[in-house]
C-alpha positions in Angstrom: 3.6 -15.4 9.7 -0.4 -15.0 10.2 -2.1 -13.5 7.4 -3.5 -10.7 9.8 -0.3 -9.8 11.3 1.0 -9.3 7.7 -1.8 -7.3 6.6 -1.4 -4.9 9.7 2.4 -4.3 8.9 1.0 -3.7 5.4 -1.7 -1.1 6.3 1.0 0.4 8.8 3.7 0.8 6.6 1.6 1.7 3.6 -0.1 4.6 6.0 3.8 5.1 7.6 4.9 6.1 3.9 2.6 8.6 2.9 2.9 10.3 6.4 6.2 10.8 5.9 5.5 11.9 2.1 7.3 14.9 1.3 6.0 15.2 -2.2 3.0 14.9 -4.2 3.0 11.6 -5.6 4.4 8.3 -3.9 4.6 5.1 -5.7 4.6 1.8 -4.4 5.7 -1.7 -5.8 4.6 -4.6 -3.4 8.7 -5.5 -2.4 9.2 -2.0 -1.7 5.7 -1.9 0.7 7.3 -5.1 2.5 10.7 -3.6 2.9 9.3 -0.8 4.4 6.4 -2.9 6.8 10.2 -4.9 7.9 9.6 -8.4 6.3 12.8 -8.6 4.6 12.9 -10.0 1.1 10.2 -13.4 1.5 8.9 -14.5 -1.6 5.2 -15.3 -0.2 5.0 -12.3 2.0 5.6 -10.0 -1.3 3.1 -12.0 -3.7 0.4 -10.8 -0.2 1.6 -7.6 -0.3 1.1 -7.6 -4.4 -2.2 -9.2 -3.3 -3.2 -6.1 -1.3 -1.9 -3.2 -3.3 -4.9 -4.8 -5.6 -7.4 -5.2 -4.0 -7.2 -0.8 -2.8 -6.1 -0.4 -6.8 -9.9 -2.8 -6.9 -11.6 0.0 -4.7 -9.9 3.0 -6.3 -7.9 3.8 -3.6 -4.5 3.7 -5.4 -4.0 3.8 -9.1 -1.5 1.2 -11.0 1.0 3.5 -12.8 1.1 3.1 -16.8 4.7 1.2 -17.1 7.1 1.6 -19.9 8.9 -1.0 -19.9 8.0 -4.8 -20.3 8.4 -6.0 -16.7 5.9 -8.0 -14.9 5.8 -6.0 -11.7 3.0 -3.4 -11.0 4.2 0.0 -9.5 1.0 2.0 -7.6 0.5 5.5 -7.8 -1.6 8.0 -4.5 -1.2 11.4 -5.2 -1.5 14.3 -2.8 -5.6 14.5 -3.8 -6.8 11.2 -3.6 -8.5 10.8 -0.8 -6.3 8.0 0.4 -3.9 10.2 1.0 -6.3 12.9 3.1 -7.4 10.0 4.8 -4.1 9.2 6.2 -3.3 12.9 6.8 -6.4 14.0 9.2 -6.3 10.8 11.0 -3.9 7.9 10.6 -5.6 5.3 13.3 -9.1 5.6 11.4 -7.3 5.8 8.2 -5.8 1.9 9.2 -9.1 0.6 10.5 -10.3 1.6 7.0 -7.7 -0.1 5.5 -8.2 -2.8 6.8 -12.2 -3.4 6.9 -11.4 -3.1 2.8 -8.9 -5.6 1.7 -11.3 -8.2 4.4 -13.6 -8.1 2.5 
């Protein structure tokens, strides 16, 4: 699958996840984001999702959650007061464009 299509699906899955959130915190792993995006268990898609989440954390849109186990999988968090959460709730389409612009840098 082409990278642009994969990135769009991951962004859409993240926005849908935040729009449908019922609580005040959303935690995400790369594998769960790939499943939500409908990409199955494709290992390359999971690696690209991990890089996608890592880029978003680098620009401080999401946070890396403190891990208590020795698992090498990172868990990322988004709280209801964070900028990305607020942007998605106000204008989902603009949020998609902004995220795509950020990860393309």
